[in-house]
Biopython code that builds the backbone (N, CA, C, O; Angstrom):
import numpy as np
from Bio.PDB.StructureBuilder import StructureBuilder

atoms = [
    (1, "MET", "N", (6.121, 0.982, -11.170)),
    (1, "MET", "CA", (5.213, 1.056, -12.076)),
    (1, "MET", "C", (3.847, 0.940, -10.931)),
    (1, "MET", "O", (3.906, 0.119, -10.015)),
    (2, "THR", "N", (2.527, 1.937, -11.120)),
    (2, "THR", "CA", (1.787, 2.118, -10.371)),
    (2, "THR", "C", (0.465, 0.811, -11.226)),
    (2, "THR", "O", (0.062, 0.790, -12.389)),
    (3, "THR", "N", (0.162, -0.006, -10.184)),
    (3, "THR", "CA", (-0.803, -0.968, -10.949)),
    (3, "THR", "C", (-1.924, -0.339, -9.810)),
    (3, "THR", "O", (-1.653, 0.252, -8.765)),
    (4, "LEU", "N", (-3.339, -0.682, -10.395)),
    (4, "LEU", "CA", (-4.473, -1.155, -9.141)),
    (4, "LEU", "C", (-4.182, -1.348, -7.799)),
    (4, "LEU", "O", (-4.460, -0.468, -6.984)),
    (5, "ASP", "N", (-3.528, -2.647, -7.386)),
    (5, "ASP", "CA", (-2.991, -3.175, -6.416)),
    (5, "ASP", "C", (-1.519, -2.178, -4.877)),
    (5, "ASP", "O", (-1.160, -2.185, -3.700)),
    (6, "SER", "N", (-1.294, -1.515, -6.284)),
    (6, "SER", "CA", (-0.757, -0.162, -5.499)),
    (6, "SER", "C", (-1.771, 0.754, -4.438)),
    (6, "SER", "O", (-1.344, 1.198, -3.373)),
    (7, "TYR", "N", (-2.778, 0.899, -4.779)),
    (7, "TYR", "CA", (-3.499, 1.899, -3.697)),
    (7, "TYR", "C", (-3.921, 1.414, -2.484)),
    (7, "TYR", "O", (-4.579, 0.377, -2.566)),
    (8, "GLN", "N", (-3.734, 1.864, -1.360)),
    (8, "GLN", "CA", (-4.406, 1.363, -0.362)),
    (8, "GLN", "C", (-5.965, 1.688, -0.056)),
    (8, "GLN", "O", (-6.590, 2.746, 0.019)),
    (9, "TYR", "N", (-6.397, 0.057, 0.118)),
    (9, "TYR", "CA", (-8.335, -0.248, 0.160)),
    (9, "TYR", "C", (-8.036, -0.521, 1.599)),
    (9, "TYR", "O", (-7.086, -0.963, 2.245)),
    (10, "ILE", "N", (-9.334, -0.041, 1.852)),
    (10, "ILE", "CA", (-10.070, -0.460, 3.430)),
    (10, "ILE", "C", (-11.122, -0.665, 3.189)),
    (10, "ILE", "O", (-11.875, 0.111, 2.602)),
    (11, "ILE", "N", (-11.503, -2.228, 3.770)),
    (11, "ILE", "CA", (-12.610, -3.239, 3.473)),
    (11, "ILE", "C", (-13.650, -3.331, 4.936)),
    (11, "ILE", "O", (-13.470, -4.218, 5.770)),
    (12, "PHE", "N", (-14.445, -2.561, 5.041)),
    (12, "PHE", "CA", (-15.431, -2.631, 6.595)),
    (12, "PHE", "C", (-17.084, -3.633, 5.890)),
    (12, "PHE", "O", (-17.617, -4.099, 4.883)),
    (13, "TRP", "N", (-17.243, -3.371, 7.759)),
    (13, "TRP", "CA", (-18.428, -3.778, 7.589)),
    (13, "TRP", "C", (-19.346, -3.079, 8.063)),
    (13, "TRP", "O", (-19.188, -2.392, 9.072)),
    (14, "SER", "N", (-20.259, -3.138, 7.517)),
    (14, "SER", "CA", (-21.407, -1.570, 7.892)),
    (14, "SER", "C", (-22.562, -2.651, 8.180)),
    (14, "SER", "O", (-23.319, -3.423, 7.592)),
    (15, "ASP", "N", (-22.220, -2.224, 9.411)),
    (15, "ASP", "CA", (-23.634, -3.134, 10.395)),
    (15, "ASP", "C", (-25.476, -1.982, 9.982)),
    (15, "ASP", "O", (-26.634, -2.327, 10.217)),
    (16, "ASP", "N", (-25.056, -0.903, 9.454)),
    (16, "ASP", "CA", (-26.304, -0.337, 9.075)),
    (16, "ASP", "C", (-26.884, -0.587, 7.885)),
    (16, "ASP", "O", (-28.054, -0.373, 7.567)),
    (17, "ASP", "N", (-25.747, -1.190, 7.045)),
    (17, "ASP", "CA", (-26.538, -1.183, 5.737)),
    (17, "ASP", "C", (-26.245, -2.708, 5.338)),
    (17, "ASP", "O", (-26.310, -2.975, 4.138)),
    (18, "GLN", "N", (-25.882, -3.886, 6.379)),
    (18, "GLN", "CA", (-25.245, -5.349, 6.621)),
    (18, "GLN", "C", (-24.646, -5.602, 5.300)),
    (18, "GLN", "O", (-25.236, -6.440, 4.619)),
    (19, "ILE", "N", (-23.490, -4.996, 4.744)),
    (19, "ILE", "CA", (-22.701, -5.120, 3.539)),
    (19, "ILE", "C", (-21.135, -4.572, 3.767)),
    (19, "ILE", "O", (-20.827, -3.549, 4.379)),
    (20, "PHE", "N", (-20.190, -5.556, 3.090)),
    (20, "PHE", "CA", (-19.020, -4.869, 2.786)),
    (20, "PHE", "C", (-18.600, -3.501, 2.325)),
    (20, "PHE", "O", (-18.828, -3.223, 1.148)),
    (21, "ARG", "N", (-18.056, -2.670, 3.045)),
    (21, "ARG", "CA", (-17.909, -1.194, 2.165)),
    (21, "ARG", "C", (-16.487, -1.792, 1.923)),
    (21, "ARG", "O", (-15.915, -2.667, 2.573)),
    (22, "GLY", "N", (-15.956, -0.932, 0.552)),
    (22, "GLY", "CA", (-14.635, -0.563, 0.188)),
    (22, "GLY", "C", (-14.237, 0.682, 0.014)),
    (22, "GLY", "O", (-15.126, 1.390, -0.459)),
    (23, "ARG", "N", (-13.280, 1.194, 0.210)),
    (23, "ARG", "CA", (-12.940, 2.475, -0.103)),
    (23, "ARG", "C", (-11.313, 2.592, -0.488)),
    (23, "ARG", "O", (-10.444, 1.784, -0.161)),
    (24, "VAL", "N", (-11.181, 3.512, -1.078)),
    (24, "VAL", "CA", (-9.760, 4.008, -1.481)),
    (24, "VAL", "C", (-9.297, 5.249, -0.794)),
    (24, "VAL", "O", (-10.005, 6.253, -0.719)),
    (25, "THR", "N", (-7.677, 5.134, -0.118)),
    (25, "THR", "CA", (-7.250, 5.924, 0.557)),
    (25, "THR", "C", (-7.040, 7.653, -1.167)),
    (25, "THR", "O", (-7.662, 8.616, -1.617)),
    (26, "GLU", "N", (-6.234, 7.177, -1.287)),
    (26, "GLU", "CA", (-6.245, 8.330, -3.130)),
    (26, "GLU", "C", (-7.149, 8.884, -3.682)),
    (26, "GLU", "O", (-7.084, 9.818, -4.482)),
    (27, "PHE", "N", (-8.664, 7.972, -3.020)),
    (27, "PHE", "CA", (-9.708, 8.040, -4.287)),
    (27, "PHE", "C", (-10.844, 8.513, -3.216)),
    (27, "PHE", "O", (-11.955, 8.017, -3.402)),
    (28, "PRO", "N", (-10.690, 9.488, -2.023)),
    (28, "PRO", "CA", (-11.725, 9.537, -0.958)),
    (28, "PRO", "C", (-12.648, 9.942, -1.247)),
    (28, "PRO", "O", (-13.242, 10.613, -0.403)),
    (29, "SER", "N", (-13.411, 9.708, -2.922)),
    (29, "SER", "CA", (-15.027, 10.544, -2.902)),
    (29, "SER", "C", (-15.503, 8.864, -3.703)),
    (29, "SER", "O", (-16.648, 8.634, -4.093)),
    (30, "LEU", "N", (-14.206, 7.740, -3.819)),
    (30, "LEU", "CA", (-15.104, 6.707, -4.381)),
    (30, "LEU", "C", (-15.227, 5.498, -3.327)),
    (30, "LEU", "O", (-14.340, 5.171, -2.540)),
    (31, "GLY", "N", (-16.409, 4.934, -3.448)),
    (31, "GLY", "CA", (-16.993, 3.977, -2.402)),
    (31, "GLY", "C", (-17.432, 2.944, -3.530)),
    (31, "GLY", "O", (-17.637, 3.063, -4.738)),
    (32, "ALA", "N", (-17.491, 1.915, -2.666)),
    (32, "ALA", "CA", (-18.375, 0.261, -3.543)),
    (32, "ALA", "C", (-18.987, -1.079, -2.421)),
    (32, "ALA", "O", (-18.730, -1.082, -1.217)),
    (33, "HIS", "N", (-19.543, -1.796, -2.888)),
    (33, "HIS", "CA", (-19.852, -2.393, -1.465)),
    (33, "HIS", "C", (-20.067, -3.496, -1.680)),
    (33, "HIS", "O", (-19.799, -3.532, -2.881)),
    (34, "GLY", "N", (-20.559, -5.128, -1.239)),
    (34, "GLY", "CA", (-20.167, -5.762, -1.601)),
    (34, "GLY", "C", (-20.734, -7.022, -0.609)),
    (34, "GLY", "O", (-20.506, -6.801, 0.580)),
    (35, "ASP", "N", (-21.328, -8.115, -0.845)),
    (35, "ASP", "CA", (-21.834, -8.685, 0.006)),
    (35, "ASP", "C", (-20.362, -10.128, 0.892)),
    (35, "ASP", "O", (-20.529, -11.012, 1.731)),
    (36, "THR", "N", (-19.260, -9.720, 0.223)),
    (36, "THR", "CA", (-18.359, -10.730, 1.118)),
    (36, "THR", "C", (-17.154, -8.859, 0.686)),
    (36, "THR", "O", (-17.444, -7.782, 0.166)),
    (37, "PRO", "N", (-15.791, -9.482, 1.317)),
    (37, "PRO", "CA", (-14.660, -8.617, 1.593)),
    (37, "PRO", "C", (-13.879, -8.762, 0.128)),
    (37, "PRO", "O", (-13.151, -7.920, -0.397)),
    (38, "ASP", "N", (-14.205, -9.937, -0.320)),
    (38, "ASP", "CA", (-13.780, -9.777, -1.909)),
    (38, "ASP", "C", (-14.135, -9.892, -2.747)),
    (38, "ASP", "O", (-13.583, -10.489, -3.672)),
    (39, "GLU", "N", (-15.626, -9.161, -2.776)),
    (39, "GLU", "CA", (-16.580, -9.047, -3.503)),
    (39, "GLU", "C", (-16.519, -7.411, -3.662)),
    (39, "GLU", "O", (-16.894, -6.853, -4.693)),
    (40, "ALA", "N", (-15.924, -6.602, -2.350)),
    (40, "ALA", "CA", (-15.967, -5.052, -2.085)),
    (40, "ALA", "C", (-14.914, -4.481, -2.916)),
    (40, "ALA", "O", (-15.009, -3.583, -3.754)),
    (41, "LEU", "N", (-13.568, -5.362, -2.430)),
    (41, "LEU", "CA", (-12.652, -5.291, -3.143)),
    (41, "LEU", "C", (-12.639, -5.331, -4.055)),
    (41, "LEU", "O", (-12.323, -4.286, -4.623)),
    (42, "ALA", "N", (-12.968, -6.565, -4.924)),
    (42, "ALA", "CA", (-13.125, -5.977, -6.657)),
    (42, "ALA", "C", (-14.238, -5.301, -7.072)),
    (42, "ALA", "O", (-14.475, -5.155, -8.271)),
    (43, "GLN", "N", (-14.737, -5.001, -6.465)),
    (43, "GLN", "CA", (-15.770, -3.573, -7.015)),
    (43, "GLN", "C", (-15.289, -2.259, -6.516)),
    (43, "GLN", "O", (-15.412, -1.392, -7.381)),
    (44, "ILE", "N", (-14.847, -1.886, -5.544)),
    (44, "ILE", "CA", (-13.952, -0.340, -5.357)),
    (44, "ILE", "C", (-12.121, -0.440, -6.452)),
    (44, "ILE", "O", (-11.382, 0.291, -7.110)),
    (45, "LYS", "N", (-12.199, -1.405, -6.134)),
    (45, "LYS", "CA", (-10.869, -1.589, -8.037)),
    (45, "LYS", "C", (-11.216, -0.981, -9.018)),
    (45, "LYS", "O", (-10.774, -0.005, -9.624)),
    (46, "LYS", "N", (-12.656, -2.110, -9.217)),
    (46, "LYS", "CA", (-13.036, -1.900, -10.400)),
    (46, "LYS", "C", (-13.929, -0.143, -10.232)),
    (46, "LYS", "O", (-14.682, 0.005, -11.195)),
    (47, "ALA", "N", (-13.948, 0.666, -9.591)),
    (47, "ALA", "CA", (-13.814, 1.997, -9.836)),
    (47, "ALA", "C", (-12.890, 2.651, -9.929)),
    (47, "ALA", "O", (-12.943, 3.423, -10.886)),
    (48, "VAL", "N", (-11.844, 2.711, -9.225)),
    (48, "VAL", "CA", (-10.103, 3.083, -9.173)),
    (48, "VAL", "C", (-10.163, 2.789, -10.472)),
    (48, "VAL", "O", (-10.068, 3.940, -10.899)),
    (49, "GLN", "N", (-10.260, 2.037, -11.551)),
    (49, "GLN", "CA", (-9.686, 1.577, -13.224)),
    (49, "GLN", "C", (-10.733, 2.674, -13.742)),
    (49, "GLN", "O", (-10.291, 3.497, -14.543)),
    (50, "GLY", "N", (-12.002, 2.759, -13.384)),
    (50, "GLY", "CA", (-12.954, 3.907, -14.157)),
    (50, "GLY", "C", (-12.418, 5.247, -13.709)),
    (50, "GLY", "O", (-12.079, 6.113, -14.516)),
    (51, "ALA", "N", (-12.363, 5.366, -12.644)),
    (51, "ALA", "CA", (-11.963, 7.273, -12.616)),
    (51, "ALA", "C", (-10.636, 7.254, -13.261)),
    (51, "ALA", "O", (-10.354, 8.166, -14.038)),
    (52, "ILE", "N", (-9.514, 5.994, -12.939)),
    (52, "ILE", "CA", (-8.222, 6.460, -13.853)),
    (52, "ILE", "C", (-8.239, 6.627, -14.904)),
    (52, "ILE", "O", (-7.380, 7.336, -15.429)),
    (53, "GLU", "N", (-9.477, 5.888, -15.794)),
    (53, "GLU", "CA", (-9.532, 6.281, -17.026)),
    (53, "GLU", "C", (-10.157, 7.339, -17.735)),
    (53, "GLU", "O", (-10.130, 7.607, -18.936)),
    (54, "LEU", "N", (-10.814, 7.980, -16.633)),
    (54, "LEU", "CA", (-11.559, 8.708, -17.108)),
    (54, "LEU", "C", (-10.226, 10.129, -16.716)),
    (54, "LEU", "O", (-10.434, 11.014, -17.546)),
    (55, "MET", "N", (-9.692, 10.314, -16.293)),
    (55, "MET", "CA", (-8.662, 11.463, -15.268)),
    (55, "MET", "C", (-8.220, 11.401, -16.651)),
    (55, "MET", "O", (-8.628, 12.295, -17.393)),
    (56, "GLN", "N", (-7.380, 10.412, -17.178)),
    (56, "GLN", "CA", (-6.228, 10.260, -18.312)),
    (56, "GLN", "C", (-7.095, 10.646, -19.142)),
    (56, "GLN", "O", (-6.813, 11.829, -19.338)),
    (57, "GLU", "N", (-7.983, 10.382, -19.757)),
    (57, "GLU", "CA", (-9.007, 10.760, -20.713)),
    (57, "GLU", "C", (-8.798, 12.554, -20.868)),
    (57, "GLU", "O", (-8.276, 13.264, -21.728)),
    (58, "LYS", "N", (-9.407, 12.792, -19.734)),
    (58, "LYS", "CA", (-9.391, 14.480, -19.347)),
    (58, "LYS", "C", (-8.155, 15.191, -19.227)),
    (58, "LYS", "O", (-8.118, 16.421, -19.228)),
    (59, "GLY", "N", (-7.125, 14.454, -19.122)),
    (59, "GLY", "CA", (-5.768, 15.314, -18.934)),
    (59, "GLY", "C", (-5.371, 15.344, -17.549)),
    (59, "GLY", "O", (-4.219, 15.711, -17.317)),
    (60, "TYR", "N", (-6.545, 14.840, -16.039)),
    (60, "TYR", "CA", (-5.947, 15.016, -15.063)),
    (60, "TYR", "C", (-5.260, 14.278, -14.294)),
    (60, "TYR", "O", (-5.393, 13.056, -14.362)),
    (61, "PRO", "N", (-4.503, 14.778, -13.527)),
    (61, "PRO", "CA", (-3.352, 14.073, -13.055)),
    (61, "PRO", "C", (-4.397, 13.056, -11.960)),
    (61, "PRO", "O", (-5.396, 13.323, -11.291)),
    (62, "VAL", "N", (-3.564, 11.748, -12.186)),
    (62, "VAL", "CA", (-3.619, 10.799, -11.482)),
    (62, "VAL", "C", (-3.014, 10.954, -9.926)),
    (62, "VAL", "O", (-1.956, 11.511, -9.633)),
    (63, "PRO", "N", (-4.123, 10.207, -8.848)),
    (63, "PRO", "CA", (-3.277, 10.083, -7.775)),
    (63, "PRO", "C", (-2.604, 9.177, -7.455)),
    (63, "PRO", "O", (-3.012, 8.024, -7.316)),
    (64, "ALA", "N", (-0.783, 9.793, -7.189)),
    (64, "ALA", "CA", (0.102, 8.730, -7.000)),
    (64, "ALA", "C", (-0.586, 7.564, -5.542)),
    (64, "ALA", "O", (-1.388, 7.971, -4.702)),
    (65, "PRO", "N", (-0.121, 6.391, -5.573)),
    (65, "PRO", "CA", (-0.368, 5.778, -4.145)),
    (65, "PRO", "C", (0.648, 6.313, -3.206)),
    (65, "PRO", "O", (1.685, 6.961, -3.351)),
    (66, "ILE", "N", (-0.108, 5.743, -2.023)),
    (66, "ILE", "CA", (0.526, 6.499, -0.955)),
    (66, "ILE", "C", (1.039, 5.298, -0.144)),
    (66, "ILE", "O", (0.926, 5.297, 1.082)),
    (67, "ARG", "N", (1.452, 4.546, -0.635)),
    (67, "ARG", "CA", (2.166, 3.184, -0.066)),
    (67, "ARG", "C", (2.943, 2.815, -0.614)),
    (67, "ARG", "O", (2.562, 2.387, -1.704)),
    (68, "ASN", "N", (4.325, 2.700, -0.385)),
    (68, "ASN", "CA", (5.149, 2.293, -0.948)),
    (68, "ASN", "C", (6.117, 0.826, -0.562)),
    (68, "ASN", "O", (7.027, 1.043, 0.239)),
    (69, "ASP", "N", (6.041, -0.005, -0.852)),
    (69, "ASP", "CA", (6.777, -1.901, -1.109)),
    (69, "ASP", "C", (8.035, -1.874, -1.679)),
    (69, "ASP", "O", (8.397, -2.899, -2.256)),
    (70, "ARG", "N", (8.831, -0.859, -1.643)),
    (70, "ARG", "CA", (9.982, -0.640, -1.299)),
    (70, "ARG", "C", (10.705, -1.534, -0.175)),
    (70, "ARG", "O", (11.866, -1.292, 0.154)),
]
sb = StructureBuilder()
sb.init_structure("model")
sb.init_model(0)
sb.init_chain("A")
sb.init_seg("    ")
for serial, (resi, resn, name, xyz) in enumerate(atoms, 1):
    if name == "N":
        sb.init_residue(resn, " ", resi, " ")
    sb.init_atom(name, np.array(xyz, "f"), 0.0, 1.0, " ", f" {name:<3s}", serial, name[0])
structure = sb.get_structure()
């Protein structure tokens, strides 16, 4: 079963903006930020959840997670 934790998240510090940025490999157009790594991760997961809901509502295929923890 695919959950939000199934996706590959990347959290990094932006010297230019002085914030942590969050990205997700499977949704390259999404991005988020926060003052801490945990906040950036929470925000990018929130963005992914919203994107998945919209894609399902519109009947679009939802990207499968790249990582496989089996």
